C-alpha positions in Angstrom: 0.0 0.0 0.0 3.0 2.2 -0.1 1.9 4.0 -3.4 -1.5 4.9 -1.6 0.4 6.9 1.1 2.4 10.2 1.2 4.7 11.8 3.7 3.6 15.2 5.5 6.8 17.3 5.4 5.6 19.3 8.3 5.0 16.4 10.8 6.8 13.8 9.1 3.9 11.5 9.4 2.8 9.1 6.7 -0.8 9.8 5.8 -3.2 7.8 3.3 -3.6 9.4 0.0 -7.3 10.0 -0.9 -8.8 7.2 -3.1 -9.7 9.9 -5.5 -6.2 10.6 -6.0 -4.6 7.4 -6.0 -3.8 6.2 -9.6 -3.8 2.5 -8.8 -7.3 3.0 -7.5 -8.4 5.0 -10.4 -7.0 2.3 -12.6 -8.9 -0.2 -10.9 -12.2 2.0 -10.9 -12.0 2.5 -14.6 -11.6 -1.2 -15.1 -14.5 -2.1 -12.9 -16.5 0.6 -14.8 -15.6 -0.8 -18.3 -16.7 -4.1 -17.0 -20.2 -2.7 -15.9 -20.7 -1.0 -18.8 -19.7 -4.2 -21.0 -22.3 -6.0 -18.7 -25.1 -3.5 -19.5 -24.6 -3.4 -23.3 -24.3 -7.4 -23.2 -27.8 -7.7 -21.6 -29.3 -5.2 -24.3 -27.8 -7.1 -27.2 -28.7 -10.5 -25.8 -32.3 -9.6 -25.7 -32.2 -8.0 -29.3 -30.5 -11.1 -30.7 -33.0 -13.4 -28.9 -36.1 -11.4 -30.2 -34.5 -11.9 -33.9 -35.1 -15.7 -33.6 -37.5 -16.4 -30.7 -40.7 -15.6 -29.5 -41.6 -13.0 -26.7 -41.8 -15.9 -24.2 -38.5 -17.4 -25.2 -36.8 -14.2 -25.0 -37.9 -14.2 -21.2 -36.4 -17.4 -20.9 -33.0 -16.5 -22.5 -32.8 -13.3 -20.2 -33.7 -15.2 -17.2 -31.0 -18.0 -17.8 -28.4 -16.1 -16.6 -29.7 -15.6 -13.2 -30.1 -19.0 -12.3 -26.4 -19.9 -12.2 -25.5 -16.7 -10.7 -27.9 -17.3 -7.7 -27.1 -20.8 -7.3 -23.2 -20.6 -7.4 -22.6 -17.1 -6.0 -21.8 -18.5 -2.6 -19.4 -20.8 -4.1 -17.6 -17.8 -6.0 -16.8 -16.3 -2.6 -15.1 -19.7 -1.8 -13.0 -19.6 -4.9 -12.0 -16.0 -4.5 -10.7 -16.8 -0.9 -8.8 -20.0 -2.1 -7.3 -18.5 -5.2 -7.1 -15.0 -4.8 -9.4 -12.3 -6.0 -7.4 -10.8 -8.5 -6.8 -14.2 -10.4 -10.5 -14.9 -10.4 -11.4 -11.6 -11.8 -8.9 -11.6 -14.3 -9.5 -15.1 -15.2 -13.5 -14.2 -15.4 -13.1 -11.1 -17.3 -10.9 -12.9 -20.0 -13.7 -15.7 -20.4 -16.2 -12.8 -20.8 -14.3 -11.3 -23.4 -13.7 -14.5 -25.2 -17.4 -15.5 -25.3 -18.7 -12.2 -26.2 -16.3 -11.5 -29.3 -17.2 -15.2 -30.3 -21.1 -14.5 -30.3 -20.1 -11.4 -32.3 -18.4 -13.2 -34.7 -21.0 -15.8 -34.9 -23.6 -13.1 -35.8 -21.5 -11.7 -38.4 -21.1 -15.1 -40.3 -24.4 -16.6 -39.6 -27.7 -16.6 -37.2 -26.9 -18.3 -33.9 -30.3 -20.5 -32.9 -32.0 -19.9 -29.5 -29.9 -23.1 -28.0 -26.8 -21.0 -28.5 -27.9 -17.8 -26.9 -29.2 -19.8 -24.0 -25.8 -21.5 -23.6 -24.2 -17.9 -23.6 -26.6 -16.9 -20.7 -25.7 -19.8 -18.8 -22.0 -19.3 -19.1 -22.2 -15.5 -18.2 -24.2 -16.4 -15.2 -21.6 -18.9 -14.1 -19.0 -16.6 -14.5 -21.0 -13.4 -12.9 -20.8 -15.8 -10.0 -17.2 -16.2 -10.0 -16.7 -12.5 -10.8 -18.9 -10.5 -8.2 -17.6 -12.1 -4.9 -14.0 -11.5 -6.4 -14.3 -7.9 -7.3 -16.2 -7.2 -4.3 -13.3 -8.4 -2.1 -10.8 -6.2 -3.9 -11.4 -2.5 -2.5 -10.0 -3.3 0.9 -6.8 -4.8 -1.0 -6.1 -1.9 -3.2 -6.3 1.2 -0.8 -6.0 2.0 2.9 -8.9 1.0 5.3 -9.5 4.8 5.9 -10.2 4.9 2.2 -12.7 2.3 1.7 -15.7 4.4 2.3 -14.3 6.6 -0.4 -13.8 4.0 -2.8 -17.1 2.4 -2.3 -18.9 5.6 -2.8 -16.9 6.1 -6.3 -18.3 2.4 -6.9 -21.6 3.9 -6.6 -21.1 6.2 -8.8 -19.5 4.3 -11.5 -22.6 1.8 -11.3 -25.2 4.6 -11.4 -23.2 6.2 -14.8 -23.0 2.6 -16.2 -26.6 1.8 -16.0 -27.4 5.2 -17.5 -25.0 4.9 -20.3 -25.2 1.2 -21.2 -28.5 1.1 -22.9 -28.0 4.2 -25.3 -24.6 3.1 -26.3 -26.0 -0.5 -27.0 -28.8 1.0 -29.0 -26.0 3.1 -31.2 -23.9 0.2 -31.7 -26.9 -1.9 -32.9 -28.1 1.0 -35.3 -24.6 0.8 -36.8 -24.2 -2.8 -37.1 -26.8 -4.8 -35.4 -26.5 -7.2 -32.8 -23.0 -8.2 -33.6 -21.7 -4.7 -33.3 -23.1 -4.5 -29.7 -21.7 -7.7 -28.5 -18.3 -6.5 -30.2 -18.6 -3.3 -28.3 -19.1 -5.1 -24.9 -16.4 -7.5 -25.6 -14.0 -4.9 -26.3 -14.9 -3.3 -23.1 -14.3 -6.5 -21.0 -10.8 -6.6 -22.9 -10.0 -3.1 -21.8 -11.3 -4.1 -18.3 -8.8 -7.1 -18.5 -5.9 -4.8 -19.5 -6.5 -2.3 -16.6 -7.2 -5.0 -14.1 -3.7 -6.5 -15.0 -1.8 -3.6 -14.1 -3.6 -3.0 -10.8 -1.4 -3.6 -7.5 -3.1 -5.6 -5.0 -1.8 -5.7 -1.5 -0.8 -9.3 0.0 -2.6 -10.6 3.2 -1.3 -9.8 6.2 0.5 -12.6 8.0 -1.8 -12.7 11.0 -4.9 -12.8 8.7 -4.3 -15.7 7.1 -6.2 -19.1 8.2 -3.9 -21.4 10.0 -5.3 -24.9 9.7 -3.3 -28.1 10.0 -6.1 -30.2 8.4 -6.6 -30.0 4.6 -9.8 -28.1 3.7 -12.4 -28.8 1.1 -14.9 -26.1 -0.7 -17.7 -27.3 1.4 -15.8 -26.9 4.5 -14.6 -23.4 3.5 -18.2 -22.4 2.7 -19.3 -23.3 6.0 -16.4 -21.7 7.9 -17.3 -18.3 6.1 -20.8 -18.5 6.7 -20.1 -19.4 10.5 -17.7 -16.3 10.5 -20.3 -14.1 9.4 -22.8 -15.2 11.8 -20.4 -15.3 14.9 -19.0 -11.6 14.1 -20.7 -8.9 16.1 -20.5 -6.1 13.4 -20.8 -8.3 10.2 -23.6 -10.6 10.9 -26.0 -8.0 12.1 -25.0 -5.5 9.0 -25.3 -8.4 6.6 -28.9 -9.3 8.0 -30.0 -5.9 8.0 -28.7 -5.4 4.4 -30.8 -8.6 3.2 -34.0 -7.5 5.0 -33.7 -3.7 3.8 -33.0 -5.0 0.0 -36.2 -7.3 0.0 -38.4 -4.5 1.4 -37.0 -1.6 -1.0 -35.9 -3.3 -4.2 -39.5 -4.0 -5.2 -41.2 -1.1 -4.4 -38.4 0.9 -6.4 -38.9 -1.4 -9.6 -41.7 -3.3 -10.3 -43.8 -1.2 -7.7 -43.0 1.9 -9.4 -44.7 0.6 -12.6 -47.9 -0.2 -10.7 -48.1 2.6 -8.7 -47.5 5.1 -11.3 -50.3 3.2 -13.5 -52.7 3.1 -10.8 -52.6 6.8 -10.3 -52.3 7.8 -13.9 -48.8 9.3 -13.6 -47.6 7.1 -16.5 -44.2 6.3 -17.7 -43.0 10.1 -17.1 -44.2 10.0 -13.4 -42.0 6.6 -13.0 -39.0 8.6 -14.5 -39.5 11.4 -11.9 -39.6 9.2 -9.0 -37.0 7.0 -10.3 -34.7 9.8 -11.4 -35.2 11.6 -7.9 -34.1 8.7 -6.1 -31.0 8.3 -8.4 -30.0 12.1 -7.8 -30.4 11.6 -4.0 -28.0 8.5 -4.0 -25.7 10.0 -6.4 -25.6 13.3 -4.6 -24.9 11.3 -1.3 -22.2 9.0 -3.2 -20.4 12.5 -4.5 -20.4 13.9 -0.7 -19.1 10.6 0.6 -16.4 10.7 -2.0 -15.1 13.9 -1.0 -15.8 13.8 2.7 -14.5 10.3 3.3 -14.8 9.0 6.8 -17.8 10.0 9.0 -17.9 9.7 12.6 -20.2 7.4 14.5 -20.8 5.4 11.0 -22.6 2.5 13.1 -25.3 4.6 14.6 -25.5 6.8 11.4 -25.8 3.9 9.2 -29.0 2.7 10.9 -30.5 6.3 11.4 -30.2 6.9 7.6 -31.7 3.2 6.9 -34.7 4.2 9.1 -35.0 7.5 7.4 -34.8 5.6 3.8 -37.4 3.1 4.8 -39.8 5.7 6.1 -39.3 7.5 2.6 -40.1 4.2 0.7 -43.3 3.7 2.8 -44.1 7.4 2.2 -43.9 7.1 -1.6 -47.0 4.8 -1.7 -49.1 7.4 0.4 -48.4 10.7 -1.2 -51.1 11.4 -3.7 -49.2 14.0 -5.9 -46.4 13.4 -8.2 -44.2 16.4 -7.2 -44.5 15.2 -3.4 -43.8 11.7 -4.4 -40.7 12.8 -6.1 -39.5 14.9 -3.5 -39.7 12.0 -0.9 -38.0 9.7 -3.3 -35.2 12.3 -3.4 -34.8 12.5 0.3 -35.3 8.6 0.5 -32.3 8.3 -1.8 -30.2 10.6 0.0 -30.7 8.6 2.9 -30.0 5.4 1.1 -26.6 6.9 -0.4 -25.3 7.2 3.4 -26.9 3.8 4.4 -25.4 2.1 1.5 -21.9 3.5 1.4 -21.3 3.1 5.2 -22.7 -0.4 5.8 -20.5 -1.8 2.9 -17.4 0.0 4.3 -18.2 -1.2 7.7 -18.4 -4.8 6.5 -15.2 -4.5 4.5 -13.0 -2.9 7.0 -14.2 -5.3 9.8 -13.6 -8.4 7.9 -10.6 -10.6 8.3 -9.0 -10.5 4.6 -8.8 -14.0 4.5 -12.7 -14.2 4.6 -13.3 -11.0 2.0 -14.7 -13.5 -1.1 -17.1 -15.2 1.0 -18.3 -12.2 2.9 -18.6 -10.4 -0.4 -20.6 -13.5 -1.8 -23.1 -13.4 0.7 -23.7 -9.7 0.2 -24.0 -10.1 -3.5 -26.3 -13.1 -2.9 -28.8 -11.0 -0.7 -29.0 -8.5 -3.8 -29.2 -10.9 -7.0 -30.5 -14.0 -5.1 -32.9 -13.0 -2.5 -34.2 -9.9 -3.2 -35.3 -10.2 -6.9 -37.9 -12.9 -5.3 -39.5 -9.9 -3.9 -40.9 -9.1 -7.8 -43.5 -11.9 -8.0 -44.4 -11.4 -4.6 -45.0 -7.8 -4.9 -47.1 -8.1 -8.1 -49.2 -10.8 -6.9 -50.2 -9.1 -3.5 -50.8 -5.7 -5.3 -54.1 -7.4 -6.6 -55.1 -8.5 -3.1 -54.3 -5.5 -1.0 -53.3 -2.7 -3.4 -50.0 -1.0 -4.2 -50.2 1.7 -1.3 -50.2 -0.8 1.6 -47.4 -2.8 0.0 -45.2 0.3 0.0 -46.0 0.6 3.6 -45.1 -3.3 4.3 -41.8 -2.8 2.3 -40.8 0.2 4.3 -41.8 -1.5 7.7 -39.6 -4.6 6.6 -36.6 -2.5 5.6 -36.9 -0.4 8.7 -37.1 -3.7 11.0 -33.6 -4.4 9.2 -32.6 -1.3 10.9 -33.6 -2.4 14.3 -31.2 -5.5 13.8 -28.3 -3.2 13.8 -29.5 -0.9 16.3 -30.0 -3.8 18.7 -26.2 -4.6 18.5 -24.0 -2.8 20.7 -21.1 -3.3 18.5 -23.0 -2.2 15.3 -24.1 1.0 17.0 -20.4 1.6 18.2 -18.8 0.7 15.1 -16.3 3.2 13.8 -14.6 3.5 10.0 -10.7 3.5 10.6 -9.1 6.9 10.7 -6.4 8.0 8.3 -3.1 6.4 9.5 -0.4 8.6 11.0 
């Protein structure tokens, strides 16, 4: 981590360099952003290619295929990251994605791949994602100082927001110029760029006292059980992971499928959905920018839980506000609180985790987002016809707020602090 620090000539102390001024961190962030952008373009290109050779129902099957191995294998991906090192896993998965996507682009140029080829590609991509997501989530504490993790996580939030915004129009532009083949080629090129940049990123080695000493040979299953047990026993990580899972299950459906149903029910249309979703995004982005500049916040554990309560209350209120401007304003405030909550929660978990368990902890966090939380989509849709959209927004907010009570009930979480800049 020597490259991430500088000497204060006035005092002679060694101080960590802010993450946004660290070239190694910025190199990793650009690589990660390129990978996210490639992901977004790939999904649009896959849907377009499937639509050319399949029925609408079959298109849905193709798009859902990737989520199955991603959810099933995600926890195993954390074991692989801890066994072989996150850098090696990230490089290998990016290389595989690059080869697969460029091969599909070439196939589309010279022929018209059938539905089974696209299903195979989606399955392979899901398997690779199950390896990539835990590994890439384990890297931030290995490429910057502990005091800079919150800044890096805020920059990751900004990169995610930018990628989700720019991927669809870039995919559309590529397909307008050269069809699905051009979009796949663009995604493959971005994965190649990510691979090259990641190869140059310097990764800190595990501290001697962070390695797991065991005289008996381990198995992947034993590693997985040990990782889950580590999370359950940890006084900070366990409550925060459970709290995060509950809040995501309560919030994600109202912010996605719930917005479609709510805006249709109240006559706000697609424009209303755009205003509410956009306001929430502006809030989270603004807070991510603030945390990037500000860095460490005092009393992080308590502040994280309070902000989660505020964000949860905002989600519940969106379903009760009768006017579109009022709902958008509440969404903005909820987004601000969510930006604080998300950045602090991830940073607290990563800085508290023994580096030898980072992959498995990261896999559990990713699993709650891509494996558990999406289960709320069909449940939300079914219950809407029974009790209405408004009451479901309240139920989602209450469930999310209950997640905050898990953290508030833990003395270790309430008193958790982010590391200070070393000196």
